[in-house]
C-alpha positions in Angstrom: -12.2 54.4 -52.4 -10.2 56.8 -50.3 -11.3 57.4 -46.7 -11.2 60.8 -45.1 -9.1 61.4 -42.0 -12.2 61.9 -39.9 -13.6 58.6 -41.1 -10.4 56.9 -40.2 -10.4 58.5 -36.7 -13.9 57.2 -36.1 -13.1 53.7 -37.3 -9.9 53.3 -35.3 -11.7 52.8 -31.9 -13.9 50.1 -33.4 -10.9 48.4 -34.9 -9.0 48.5 -31.6 -12.1 47.1 -29.8 -12.3 44.2 -32.3 -8.6 43.5 -31.9 -8.9 43.6 -28.0 -11.8 41.2 -28.1 -9.9 38.8 -30.5 -7.0 38.9 -28.0 -9.3 38.1 -25.1 -11.2 35.4 -26.9 -8.5 32.8 -26.3 -10.0 30.0 -24.1 -9.1 29.8 -20.5 -9.0 26.6 -18.5 -9.2 28.4 -15.2 -12.1 27.1 -13.0 -13.7 24.0 -11.7 -14.2 21.0 -14.0 -16.0 17.6 -13.7 -13.6 15.2 -15.6 -14.5 11.8 -16.9 -12.1 9.1 -18.1 -13.8 6.4 -20.4 -12.9 3.2 -18.5 -13.8 -0.3 -19.8 -16.2 -0.2 -16.9 -17.9 3.0 -17.9 -17.5 6.6 -16.7 -14.6 7.2 -14.3 -15.2 10.7 -12.9 -12.9 13.0 -11.0 -12.6 16.6 -10.0 -10.2 19.1 -11.7 -9.5 22.7 -10.6 -7.3 25.0 -12.5 -6.1 28.3 -11.0 -4.1 31.2 -12.3 -1.5 33.0 -10.2 1.8 34.9 -10.3 3.6 31.8 -11.4 1.1 31.0 -14.2 -1.4 28.2 -14.4 -1.6 25.6 -11.7 -4.0 22.6 -11.3 -5.0 19.9 -8.8 -6.9 16.6 -9.2 -9.6 16.2 -6.6 -10.5 12.9 -4.8 -12.5 13.2 -1.6 -10.4 15.4 0.7 -7.3 15.1 -1.5 -6.0 17.7 -3.9 -3.3 15.8 -5.9 -1.0 18.5 -7.6 -0.4 18.6 -11.3 3.3 19.1 -12.1 2.8 21.6 -14.9 0.0 23.2 -16.9 0.7 24.2 -20.5 -1.8 26.2 -22.7 -1.1 26.8 -26.4 -4.1 28.3 -28.1 -6.9 25.7 -27.6 -4.5 23.0 -26.6 -4.1 22.1 -23.0 -1.5 19.7 -21.4 -1.4 18.7 -17.8 1.8 16.9 -16.8 2.3 14.5 -14.0 6.1 14.3 -14.2 6.7 12.0 -11.3 4.5 9.3 -12.9 5.5 9.8 -16.6 1.9 10.6 -17.4 -0.1 13.5 -18.9 -3.5 14.8 -20.0 -3.7 16.3 -23.5 -6.9 18.0 -24.4 -8.6 20.6 -26.5 -10.7 23.4 -25.0 -14.0 24.1 -26.8 -16.1 26.5 -24.9 -17.0 24.8 -21.6 -15.7 21.4 -22.7 -12.4 19.6 -22.7 -11.9 16.6 -25.0 -8.7 14.6 -25.2 -7.0 11.6 -23.4 -4.9 10.6 -20.4 -1.6 8.8 -21.2 0.8 7.0 -18.9 4.1 5.4 -19.7 4.2 1.6 -19.3 7.1 -0.9 -19.8 7.1 -0.5 -23.6 4.4 2.0 -24.6 1.9 4.5 -23.2 -1.5 3.3 -21.9 -4.3 5.7 -22.9 -7.8 6.4 -21.8 -10.3 9.0 -23.6 -11.0 12.0 -21.4 -13.7 14.7 -21.4 -14.5 17.4 -19.0 -17.2 20.0 -18.5 -17.1 23.2 -16.5 -18.8 22.9 -13.1 -19.5 25.3 -10.3 -17.4 25.4 -7.2 -20.2 23.5 -5.5 -19.9 20.8 -8.1 -22.7 18.3 -8.1 -22.3 14.6 -7.2 -19.2 13.0 -8.6 -21.3 10.3 -10.4 -24.4 10.9 -12.5 -27.6 9.4 -10.9 -27.7 5.7 -11.4 -31.1 6.0 -13.1 -29.6 8.2 -15.8 -27.2 5.5 -16.7 -29.8 2.7 -16.7 -28.1 0.8 -13.8 -30.1 -1.8 -12.2 -31.0 -1.2 -8.6 -29.5 -3.3 -5.7 -31.1 -4.6 -2.5 -31.1 -1.1 -0.8 -33.3 -2.4 2.0 -30.7 -5.0 3.0 -27.8 -2.4 2.9 -29.3 1.0 3.8 -25.8 2.5 4.3 -22.3 1.4 3.4 -20.7 3.2 6.2 -18.3 1.0 8.2 -15.7 -1.7 7.6 -16.1 -4.4 5.0 -14.1 -7.6 4.5 -13.4 -7.8 0.8 -12.1 -10.4 -1.7 -10.8 -9.2 -5.1 -10.6 -12.0 -7.7 -8.7 -11.8 -11.0 -7.3 -14.3 -13.4 -4.4 -15.1 -11.2 -5.4 -15.0 -7.5 -7.9 -14.0 -4.8 -6.6 -11.1 -2.7 -8.0 -9.9 0.6 -8.8 -6.2 1.3 -10.6 -4.1 3.9 -12.9 -1.3 2.7 -13.4 1.5 5.2 -16.2 3.7 3.9 -18.1 6.8 5.2 -21.5 7.8 3.8 -23.2 11.2 4.2 -26.5 11.3 2.3 -25.6 9.6 -1.0 -21.9 10.7 -1.0 -19.3 8.1 -0.1 -15.7 8.5 0.7 -13.0 6.0 2.0 -10.4 3.6 0.7 -9.5 -0.1 0.3 -6.6 -1.3 2.4 -4.7 -4.3 1.0 -1.6 -6.3 2.0 0.4 -4.2 -0.5 -0.9 -0.7 0.4 -4.1 1.3 0.2 -6.1 2.5 -2.8 -5.7 6.1 -1.6 -8.6 8.6 -1.5 -11.7 7.3 -3.1 -15.0 9.2 -3.6 -18.4 8.2 -5.0 -22.0 7.6 -4.2 -24.4 5.0 -2.9 -28.0 5.1 -4.1 -30.8 2.6 -4.9 -28.4 -0.2 -3.6 -25.7 0.7 -6.1 -22.2 1.7 -4.9 -19.8 3.5 -7.2 -16.4 4.8 -6.3 -13.5 6.3 -8.3 -10.0 7.7 -7.9 -7.6 9.4 -10.3 -4.4 11.0 -9.4 -2.3 11.0 -12.6 -0.8 7.6 -11.7 -3.8 5.3 -11.1 -7.3 5.4 -12.5 -9.6 3.3 -10.4 -13.3 2.5 -10.9 -15.5 0.4 -8.6 -19.1 -0.6 -8.9 -21.1 -2.9 -6.8 -24.7 -3.9 -6.0 -26.1 -4.7 -2.6 -27.5 -8.2 -2.2 -30.4 -9.4 -0.2 -28.1 -11.0 2.4 -26.4 -7.6 3.2 -23.3 -8.2 1.1 -21.9 -6.3 -1.9 -20.8 -7.8 -5.2 -19.3 -5.9 -8.1 -16.3 -5.1 -10.4 -13.1 -3.2 -10.2 -11.3 -1.7 -13.2 -7.8 -0.2 -13.2 -6.5 2.0 -16.0 -7.4 0.7 -19.5 -6.9 -3.0 -19.0 -7.1 -4.5 -15.5 -10.3 -6.0 -14.3 -11.3 -7.9 -11.1 -14.5 -8.9 -9.5 -15.1 -8.3 -5.7 -17.3 -9.2 -2.9 -17.7 -7.7 0.4 -19.4 -8.5 3.8 -19.5 -6.5 7.0 -16.4 -7.1 9.0 -16.8 -8.2 12.6 -15.7 -5.9 15.4 -12.0 -6.2 15.9 -11.7 -8.7 13.0 -8.3 -8.9 11.5 -9.2 -8.8 7.9 -5.6 -8.4 6.6 -2.4 -10.3 7.3 0.1 -8.7 9.7 2.2 -6.4 7.5 5.2 -7.0 9.8 5.1 -10.7 9.1 4.6 -10.9 5.3 8.3 -10.9 4.5 11.0 -12.8 6.4 14.8 -13.2 6.3 16.7 -16.1 4.9 20.2 -15.0 6.0 21.0 -17.1 9.2 23.3 -14.3 10.4 20.5 -11.8 10.3 22.2 -9.8 7.6 20.7 -8.0 4.6 23.1 -7.5 1.6 22.8 -5.7 -1.6 25.1 -3.9 -4.1 23.5 -1.3 -6.4 24.6 1.9 -8.1 23.5 5.3 -6.8 22.4 8.0 -9.2 26.0 9.0 -10.0 26.8 5.3 -10.9 28.8 4.6 -7.7 28.2 1.2 -6.1 26.7 1.2 -2.6 26.6 -1.6 0.0 25.7 -1.8 3.7 29.4 -2.5 4.3 30.2 1.1 3.4 31.7 3.0 6.4 28.9 5.6 6.6 26.5 2.8 7.7 28.8 1.4 10.5 27.3 1.6 13.9 24.1 3.3 12.5 20.5 2.3 12.6 19.6 1.8 9.0 16.3 1.8 7.1 16.4 0.2 3.7 13.3 1.2 1.6 12.3 -0.8 -1.5 10.3 1.6 -3.6 9.4 2.9 -7.0 8.8 6.5 -8.2 5.7 5.2 -10.2 4.1 3.8 -7.0 1.5 6.0 -5.3 2.0 4.3 -1.9 5.7 4.9 -2.2 4.9 8.6 -2.9 3.0 8.6 0.4 5.9 7.0 2.3 8.7 8.9 0.6 8.1 12.3 2.2 7.5 10.7 5.5 10.9 8.9 5.4 12.5 12.1 4.3 11.1 13.8 7.5 12.3 10.9 9.6 15.8 11.2 8.2 16.0 14.9 8.9 14.7 14.3 12.4 16.9 11.4 13.5 20.0 11.4 11.3 22.0 13.4 13.9 21.1 10.7 16.4 22.5 7.9 14.2 19.9 7.0 11.6 20.7 6.4 8.0 18.2 5.6 5.2 18.9 4.2 1.7 16.2 3.8 -1.0 16.3 0.9 -3.5 14.4 2.0 -6.6 12.6 -0.7 -8.7 11.4 1.2 -11.8 9.1 0.7 -14.7 11.2 0.4 -17.9 14.6 -0.9 -17.1 16.0 1.9 -19.2 18.8 3.2 -16.8 18.8 6.7 -18.2 15.1 7.2 -18.0 14.7 5.4 -14.6 17.6 7.5 -13.1 15.9 10.7 -14.1 12.6 9.7 -12.5 14.3 8.6 -9.3 16.1 11.9 -9.3 12.8 13.8 -9.6 11.3 11.6 -6.8 14.1 12.7 -4.5 13.9 16.4 -5.4 10.1 16.4 -5.0 10.2 15.3 -1.4 13.5 16.9 -0.3 15.1 13.5 0.2 18.7 13.8 1.5 19.5 10.1 1.7 20.9 7.9 -1.1 18.7 6.5 -3.8 19.9 3.5 -5.7 18.9 1.9 -9.0 18.0 -1.6 -8.1 16.0 -3.1 -11.0 12.5 -3.1 -12.4 9.1 -3.4 -10.6 8.8 -7.1 -11.1 8.4 -8.6 -7.6 9.9 -12.0 -8.5 13.0 -10.4 -10.0 13.3 -8.0 -7.1 13.2 -11.0 -4.8 15.9 -12.7 -6.8 18.1 -9.6 -6.6 17.7 -9.6 -2.7 18.1 -13.2 -1.7 18.3 -12.4 2.0 14.5 -11.8 1.9 12.0 -14.6 1.6 10.2 -12.6 -1.1 9.3 -9.1 -2.1 5.5 -8.9 -1.5 5.0 -5.2 -2.1 6.3 -1.9 -3.1 7.1 -0.3 -0.7 8.8 -2.7 1.7 10.8 -1.2 4.6 13.6 -3.0 6.3 14.9 -1.9 9.7 18.4 -2.7 10.9 20.0 -2.2 14.2 23.3 -0.7 15.0 24.8 -4.2 14.9 23.9 -4.4 11.2 21.2 -7.1 11.8 17.7 -7.0 10.5 15.2 -6.4 13.3 11.9 -5.9 11.4 10.5 -5.8 7.9 7.3 -4.0 7.0 5.4 -4.7 3.8 3.2 -2.1 2.1 2.2 1.3 3.6 -1.0 2.8 5.0 -1.0 6.3 3.6 -3.0 9.5 4.5 -6.1 8.1 2.8 -6.3 5.5 5.6 -6.7 8.0 8.5 -6.1 6.5 11.8 -4.1 3.6 10.3 -1.7 6.2 8.9 -1.3 7.7 12.3 -0.8 4.4 14.0 1.9 3.2 11.5 3.8 6.4 11.9 3.8 5.8 15.7 5.1 2.3 15.2 7.8 3.3 12.9 9.1 6.1 15.2 8.8 3.9 18.3 10.9 1.2 16.6 13.5 3.8 15.4 13.9 5.3 18.8 14.3 1.9 20.5 17.0 1.0 18.0 18.8 4.3 18.4 18.8 3.7 22.2 20.9 0.6 21.8 24.7 1.0 22.2 26.8 0.9 19.1 29.0 -2.3 18.8 32.5 -1.9 20.0 35.0 -1.1 17.1 
């Protein structure tokens, strides 16, 4: 059948409208989402916000007061990828209306760990992070014995290998709970959750770690529960109210000692250009030196890294040098070098970063025999102008610890200034 010109003219606007609608029917991830990772311990919820701007799509993961940035957001049709380049991890998902389904993957020593993921659009005033305990059929705890979890708790984590101390510092408003766990190796960063009917639930996800905690209040006023990390690690934990001024954790300045009778700290590792670096190099002579044992994979190191970068810029003209010893995940020099390079670029680090080995503490300790052990990543070694070790700090209290973060920065800066005030040795 042949159409008249007038019929064609009438049909064109309708066809253009259909074409315009088809072009605009592509799904958009922009907005607020309630994400859930399927942990072995159940739902591990987190907040996700995706925005659109002049540079394209951007996203952050939300935990309490933290907005953890996503490195890149890629959208191809219905397929969405969120990359966390510093941690060699990513979210891959499909958008179906107001839902996302997919998985979170993170590179391990030999393969990717993976956890199923789902998300649903939520309003800007997103509801409670966790669904009500009653909806999930969770048994109630002794709420009358623990009417609120606000305050400090002395905690013991128990897994197949050891019992580890921790201090939980929690704040409760209504049923919402925020806070963190401080441990001898560093803090668990920004946690968020709820406490209702005697059941405490907390979670954190930042692209590197996926943490889920659950505990029940007991008649004696204690807490007892489980802790899951990523797709495989599990520990049980108990907590009691910490006494006022109680030292729950060991002194982080005394966890690692020195074996060298001359007070020296020696190493020889290649920088990112493959050139060997030691503390005997002329650039370190007569300087105050900080040696930082770190890993690009380590969230606490990612808290300390930008702080050390700021210290270097502030004090280098006064005689401070810093060198970072990177202990990475895979041992593949090409891969590890690239991730250490990204770490340095991300935080504007102007001091040398060296490839020192893998994130095995025993092997790291063997590579650094002047230390009694490597107890934590990060570990920070302070040397005076005479080249002798003055102090060693194990772990790092990051921004999620509030006043502890402020106090540690004050300690670091006071120590640096006192060492800089010492005269350089003659010659």
